[in-house]
C-alpha positions in Angstrom: 91.1 137.3 31.9 90.8 133.6 31.2 87.4 131.9 31.3 87.4 128.6 33.1 85.3 126.0 31.3 83.7 123.1 33.1 84.0 124.4 36.6 81.2 124.6 39.0 83.1 127.0 41.3 85.3 129.3 39.3 84.2 131.4 36.4 87.5 133.1 35.4 91.0 133.9 36.6 93.5 136.6 35.7 97.1 137.3 36.6 98.6 140.7 35.9 102.2 139.6 36.7 101.7 140.3 40.4 98.1 139.7 41.6 95.9 136.7 40.9 92.2 137.6 40.5 89.6 134.8 40.9 86.0 135.3 39.7 83.7 132.8 41.3 80.4 131.5 39.9 78.4 133.1 42.7 79.7 136.6 41.7 82.4 137.1 44.3 85.8 138.3 43.1 89.0 137.8 45.2 92.4 139.3 44.7 95.5 137.4 45.8 98.4 139.9 45.9 102.0 138.8 45.4 100.9 135.6 43.7 103.7 133.9 41.7 103.3 133.7 37.9 104.6 130.2 37.8 101.7 129.0 40.1 99.2 130.7 37.9 100.7 128.9 34.9 100.7 125.6 36.8 97.0 126.0 37.7 96.1 126.6 34.1 98.2 123.6 32.9 96.5 121.3 35.5 93.1 122.5 34.5 93.9 122.0 30.8 95.1 118.5 31.7 91.7 117.7 33.1 92.1 118.6 36.8 89.3 120.4 38.5 90.0 124.1 38.8 88.1 124.4 42.0 89.8 121.4 43.7 93.3 122.7 42.6 92.4 126.2 44.0 91.2 124.7 47.4 94.3 122.5 47.7 97.1 124.8 46.4 96.0 128.4 46.8 93.3 128.9 49.5 95.4 127.5 52.4 98.6 129.3 51.4 97.5 132.7 50.1 95.3 135.4 51.7 92.6 136.6 49.3 90.9 140.0 49.5 87.3 140.1 48.5 86.4 143.0 46.2 83.4 145.1 47.2 80.3 144.6 45.1 79.2 147.6 43.1 
């Protein structure tokens, strides 16, 4: 899992080679199955270059991939 610094929306992200997992600051966790590794890498690179992780997510992931919210324990 990779902690996302300086984001008001996203706490951490993880990719296991198949599924993207996004941990949001509010405590929600969403899985995005069949998410390409190259897009995960591109997101991290954009964030490291100074782009907002939340804005990138809302522009490039949310409209194109269906997330599944994990049940809270």
